[in-house]
C-alpha positions, 0 to 999 in steps of 0.5 A, spaced: 589 105 530 583 106 525 584 113 525 592 113 524 591 108 518 585 113 515 590 119 515 595 115 512 591 112 506 584 115 506 582 110 501 582 104 506 575 107 509 571 105 503 575 099 501 570 093 499 571 086 499 568 081 493 561 082 497 561 089 497 563 089 505 566 095 507 570 096 514 564 098 517 560 092 515 565 088 518 565 092 525 558 092 525 558 084 524 563 082 529 560 087 534 566 091 534 564 098 538 570 101 538 572 100 531 565 102 529 566 109 532 573 110 529 570 109 522 564 113 524 569 119 526 573 118 520 567 119 516 565 112 513 559 111 509 554 109 514 549 108 508 554 103 504 550 097 502 553 090 500 551 086 494 545 084 497 543 091 499 545 090 507 547 096 511 551 095 517 544 096 521 542 089 518 549 086 519 549 088 527 543 084 528 547 078 527 551 079 533 548 076 540 550 081 545 544 085 546 548 091 549 552 091 543 547 091 538 544 097 542 550 101 542 552 100 535 544 101 532 545 108 536 552 110 533 549 108 526 543 112 527 546 118 530 551 118 524 545 118 519 544 110 517 537 109 515 535 104 520 529 102 516 533 101 510 530 095 505 536 090 503 535 087 496 530 082 499 526 087 502 528 086 509 529 091 514 534 090 520 527 089 524 526 083 519 532 080 521 531 080 528 524 078 527 527 072 523 531 070 529 526 071 534 530 075 538 524 078 542 527 082 547 531 086 542 526 086 537 521 090 542 527 095 544 528 096 536 521 097 535 519 101 541 525 105 542 528 106 535 521 107 531 523 102 526 518 100 521 519 093 517 514 088 514 513 082 518 517 076 514 514 071 519 507 070 516 504 076 519 506 075 526 512 077 530 515 076 536 511 082 539 505 080 535 504 073 535 
């Protein structure tokens, strides 16, 4: 469906709402792996940022399902999304996890995706208390 819509109206791919969210941001935020994959195949801008500087990689960190986050992060990374990009407040996607205290995912992202990001919890993180 997404690919059909894209072919009918390519401008929809980069349409933004009031907060500068694109369809890719919404797919990541809602953990929709199918929509995200289709948007990437249609060449959605994986480096697009919201007004607060968040990429889709920042937003996927708010999803609660570990396997969905891993899958989306790998798709974004493979498509060229900078997984260590800072938002307007200096937070990387890894910082988002640090603030949420998701130790399992924090460890996965830090070790397997090789992200770098400043600690935002007084120099401590779930993997370095």
